[in-house]
Structures are given as structure tokens and as C-alpha cells.
C-alpha positions in Angstrom: 125.5 153.0 51.5 122.9 153.6 54.4 124.5 156.1 56.3 123.7 158.5 59.5 125.3 161.4 60.5 125.5 162.7 64.1 124.5 166.5 64.2 126.3 168.4 66.6 124.3 171.9 67.9 125.2 174.9 69.7 123.1 178.1 71.0 120.3 177.0 68.6 122.2 176.5 65.6 123.5 173.2 63.8 127.4 173.0 63.8 129.5 174.0 60.7 131.6 170.9 60.8 128.3 168.6 61.4 126.9 170.2 58.1 130.1 169.7 56.1 130.0 166.0 57.2 126.4 165.7 56.0 127.2 167.1 52.9 130.3 164.6 52.1 128.0 161.6 53.0 125.4 163.1 50.6 128.1 163.3 47.7 128.8 159.9 48.3 125.4 158.5 47.3 123.1 156.1 48.8 120.7 156.7 51.7 122.1 159.3 53.9 120.2 160.4 57.5 120.9 162.3 60.2 120.2 162.7 64.0 119.9 165.6 66.2 119.7 165.0 70.0 119.2 167.4 72.9 116.1 169.2 74.6 114.3 171.9 72.6 116.0 170.7 69.1 113.1 169.9 66.8 113.5 173.3 65.1 117.0 172.4 63.9 115.7 169.2 61.8 114.7 170.8 58.7 118.0 172.8 58.0 119.8 169.4 58.0 117.6 168.8 54.7 119.3 171.5 53.0 122.5 169.8 53.2 121.5 166.3 52.0 119.7 164.7 54.5 116.9 162.9 53.2 115.6 161.9 56.8 116.4 163.6 60.2 115.8 161.7 63.5 115.1 163.8 66.5 115.0 162.9 70.0 114.3 165.8 72.1 114.2 165.0 75.8 115.1 167.0 78.6 117.7 164.1 79.8 119.4 165.0 76.6 119.7 168.7 77.8 123.3 168.3 79.2 126.3 167.7 76.9 127.0 164.1 78.4 128.0 161.2 76.3 126.2 158.4 77.9 122.4 159.1 77.4 123.3 159.7 73.9 125.1 156.4 73.2 121.8 154.9 74.4 119.6 156.6 72.0 122.1 156.0 69.0 122.6 152.3 70.1 118.9 151.8 69.8 118.5 153.8 66.6 121.3 152.0 64.5 120.2 148.6 65.9 116.6 149.5 64.6 117.4 151.0 61.7 120.3 148.9 60.3 122.8 151.9 59.3 125.9 150.4 58.0 127.9 153.7 58.4 128.0 156.3 61.3 129.8 159.7 60.8 130.8 162.0 63.6 132.2 165.5 63.3 135.2 165.5 65.7 134.8 167.2 69.1 135.3 166.2 72.7 131.7 165.3 73.1 131.2 163.1 69.7 134.8 161.4 70.4 133.3 160.1 73.8 129.8 159.1 72.2 131.5 157.8 69.0 133.9 155.3 71.3 131.4 154.3 73.7 128.9 153.4 70.5 131.7 151.4 69.2 132.1 149.3 72.2 128.3 149.0 72.7 127.8 147.8 68.7 131.2 145.8 68.7 131.6 147.9 65.5 135.2 149.2 64.2 135.9 153.0 64.5 138.4 155.2 62.6 139.3 158.5 63.5 140.9 161.9 62.3 139.7 161.4 59.0 140.4 163.8 56.5 138.7 162.3 53.6 136.0 159.3 52.9 135.7 157.6 48.9 134.3 155.0 47.5 136.8 152.3 45.8 135.4 149.5 44.1 131.9 149.9 45.7 134.1 149.9 49.0 134.3 152.7 51.8 138.0 154.0 52.3 139.0 156.5 54.9 142.0 158.7 54.4 144.0 159.4 57.5 147.4 161.4 58.5 150.0 159.7 60.0 153.6 160.2 60.9 153.1 163.7 62.3 150.5 164.4 59.1 153.9 163.8 56.8 151.7 160.9 54.9 148.1 159.9 54.4 147.2 156.1 54.6 144.0 154.4 53.7 141.9 153.0 56.5 138.9 150.6 56.2 136.6 148.3 58.4 136.1 145.0 58.8 132.5 144.7 59.8 129.5 146.6 59.9 128.3 149.2 61.1 131.6 151.4 60.2 131.8 154.4 62.8 134.1 157.3 61.6 135.2 160.8 63.2 136.0 163.5 61.0 138.7 165.9 61.5 137.3 169.4 62.3 137.3 171.8 59.5 137.9 169.1 56.9 134.1 169.4 55.0 132.7 172.5 53.8 128.8 172.5 54.2 127.2 172.5 50.6 123.6 173.6 50.2 121.9 171.3 47.9 118.2 172.5 48.3 116.6 169.6 49.4 113.9 168.7 52.3 114.4 166.2 55.0 111.5 164.2 56.5 111.4 164.8 60.1 111.1 161.9 62.3 110.6 162.0 66.1 111.5 158.8 68.3 111.4 158.1 72.0 114.7 158.2 74.0 115.4 155.0 75.7 117.9 155.1 78.4 120.1 152.8 80.7 120.1 152.9 84.5 123.6 153.4 84.7 123.6 156.0 81.9 121.7 158.4 83.7 124.0 158.1 87.2 126.1 161.1 86.0 124.3 164.3 86.0 125.8 168.0 85.1 125.5 170.2 88.1 127.3 173.4 86.4 128.3 174.6 83.0 130.2 177.2 82.5 130.2 179.3 79.2 133.2 181.4 78.1 132.4 184.9 77.4 133.8 186.0 74.3 133.5 188.2 71.4 133.5 187.3 67.7 133.3 183.8 66.1 134.4 180.8 67.8 137.8 179.2 66.7 135.9 176.2 64.9 134.0 178.7 62.6 136.2 181.6 62.1 137.7 182.4 58.9 140.3 184.4 60.5 142.3 183.3 63.6 145.2 184.8 65.3 147.1 182.6 67.4 149.2 183.7 70.2 152.2 181.5 71.8 154.7 181.9 74.7 156.8 184.2 72.5 154.3 187.1 73.9 156.2 187.0 77.0 153.0 187.2 79.1 149.4 187.1 79.3 149.0 190.8 79.4 150.6 190.6 75.6 147.7 188.7 74.4 146.0 192.3 74.1 148.2 192.3 71.0 146.8 189.5 69.6 143.1 190.4 70.6 143.3 193.8 68.9 144.9 192.1 65.7 142.0 189.4 65.8 139.2 192.3 66.5 140.7 194.3 63.4 140.6 191.2 61.2 137.4 189.9 62.3 138.7 187.0 63.4 139.2 184.8 66.5 142.0 184.1 69.1 143.8 180.9 69.8 146.5 179.9 71.7 149.1 177.1 72.1 149.3 174.3 74.9 152.2 176.0 76.6 150.1 179.1 77.0 146.8 177.7 78.1 148.7 175.3 80.8 150.5 178.9 82.0 147.1 179.8 82.3 147.6 182.9 80.0 144.4 181.9 77.9 141.4 179.5 78.4 141.8 175.7 77.4 138.9 176.5 74.8 141.1 178.6 72.6 144.0 175.8 72.6 145.0 174.5 68.8 146.9 171.5 68.5 147.3 167.6 68.7 145.8 167.6 72.2 143.5 170.6 71.3 141.1 171.6 68.5 142.0 171.3 64.8 141.2 174.5 62.6 141.2 175.1 59.2 140.4 178.8 58.5 141.3 181.0 55.3 143.8 182.7 57.2 145.9 181.7 60.5 148.0 184.4 61.7 150.8 183.0 64.1 152.3 185.3 66.7 155.3 184.2 69.0 154.9 180.5 68.4 158.0 178.2 67.5 155.9 175.9 65.4 156.4 172.4 67.3 155.0 169.7 65.1 151.8 169.2 68.4 150.6 172.7 67.0 151.3 172.1 63.4 149.0 169.3 63.6 145.8 171.5 64.5 146.4 174.3 62.0 148.1 172.9 59.2 144.9 173.0 56.8 144.6 176.7 56.9 144.3 178.4 53.6 147.1 181.1 54.4 149.4 180.7 57.1 151.3 184.0 58.4 154.2 183.5 61.0 155.5 186.8 63.2 158.8 185.3 65.1 162.1 187.1 66.3 163.7 183.8 65.4 164.7 183.1 62.0 165.2 179.5 62.7 161.9 178.9 64.0 160.2 175.6 62.8 157.0 177.9 61.9 158.8 179.3 58.9 159.2 175.9 57.3 155.6 175.7 56.7 154.3 179.4 56.8 153.2 180.8 53.5 154.4 184.5 54.8 156.9 184.6 57.5 157.9 187.9 59.3 161.2 188.1 61.3 161.1 190.8 64.2 159.7 191.9 67.4 156.1 191.2 67.7 155.8 194.0 70.3 156.5 196.4 67.7 155.0 194.4 64.5 151.5 193.2 65.5 150.4 196.7 66.6 151.6 198.0 63.1 149.8 195.7 61.6 146.6 196.1 63.7 147.0 200.0 62.6 147.2 199.1 58.9 144.3 197.0 58.9 142.0 199.3 60.8 143.3 201.9 58.2 142.5 199.8 55.2 138.9 199.0 56.4 138.5 202.6 57.0 139.2 203.5 53.5 
């Protein structure tokens, strides 16, 4: 297998999910290479060698500075065609999903998405994909090359192998139509603590909180635990909390070590985004809430009484 891994980065760091996908590709054997696209990103390439990349292709161009998909599709199309990669792997995100879909159309290549594993069976690459609300897993494959795949967020952990990568710079080539769109403004949410994609602990709030002011309870507990705050679609649609924190079928998929669910009923749409969590703790006043069917620990009661007490206990334990 001659594979290429698309590495995403943010604020001068390669994303954890990208490095996890790279580690998985390296474990399958064959030639594994990676690609980093952006402006001022050359310094990121060396890190990829620690996670299994034999070679890292770098396109450092001001026209790749904004997180727009089409310029990246141009660069990747040329790279894949020139180097003959048979497999291209992407960590799932809004940007990489756009890039992967457009690249699939350009190359007339098959794209499998939401994969939770990759294995080789009798010399053939096989993807594992959840179906029927994640109640079963199915094997998926490709009928031609190159094979494109989007890996579900939080699926693979980065594994350092201590290697070094050869860094190869290449020139960007753009189509005229790909440069027609420009980003006039990019807003960044000001937040404390880790992002929900990288956090080992997440405290998620739902409509059961009663109103946006009650998210202070969730924030305080998350801060005490050293974690991040997440929300359901109903909450973000109501304007209680930013869309960047949404977990679920139409939001982000997370896999923290601890996921604390506060005032969330546990509909299948939310379950899809967080069921990969290590330990799930649910707090809800409704003893028949669906969330208790798959929570490891359930607490039935008034969250407005329970959460402050839990936060205080966590703080006392840390102080001791």
C-alpha cells in the first residue's frame, strides 16, 4: 500500500486526529507519506516523522493560508496524480470532508467515510463503518484506485515510533476557479481549556439545563475536571452555546476518557457523536431517559443541586 495522509493543523500544531490516522496507516505497512498544506507550515513537517511518515510533502503558500477547500483540492490532485498514491486518508473534519469529496470527484475515485477501523484482509484494504445508528458494523471496500477514506474523529490514538521523515517541498498549482472565493473574515471563539476534539474530559449540557445561564454549572464542572464543554444540537440551535461545541450526528464526534452528560435525554443523534467515550456519566431527573441505557454511571436527580455539589467535591479532592 502506497498511502498519503492529509495532515490538518491548528495554531501551529498538527491535530491529534491527523497524527492518529498517520499512526494507523504506518501500522498497516507499506510506504506511508503525509502532506501538510498551508502558509508558514514548513516547521510542522518534521513532527510527522515521529508518527510513521517516511516522507512529508509540504506546500507552503499564502494562497493556502485560509481554510478553503478548493485550493487544497488542486494541490492534492496534482500530488496524487504525480506520485501515484493508491490510498489517501483524511481525519474527519468540516474542511477535510469538503476536500475529500471534491478530490474524489476530480480523480473519479471512491470515497468511504465515517470509518472506525482499517484492516488488510488477504492483501486487500477493508474499512469498518458503523451503520443502523451505530448498532452494527459493516465492511466496506473500494472498486478502484486511488482509495479515499475519511476516518471518524477520535478513532485512532497517535503512537510515536521515533522515526524521521524526509521533507519534500513542492510548488502549488491552482485552477483559476479555485481562487474565486476569498475569506473576508474568520472569527475565533475565545475559550479556556482544551478543545472538545482533544479533551480527555468533556462535560456536555442539554436542554434539561433550562436556559443558557445554567451553562455556568457545566463550565464550572468542566473547569474543575480540567476538561472541555460540549452541547447538543437543540442547545446550539436555541443560541445557548456556540455551534463549535456541538456533539452529535450533525456536529462533532468525540472520544474522551470521561464524558459527563448533564440534562441530555440521550437521543440517537447525540449518541452517535459520543459513544466512543471511555466512561459515560449521566445526570438527569428523568429515570426513563434513553441516556441511562448506555451510560456507565447514572445519577437521577435535579442537576441544579447535583452538579454544584459534584464540582465542589472535585475541587476538594484536587486540593487534598
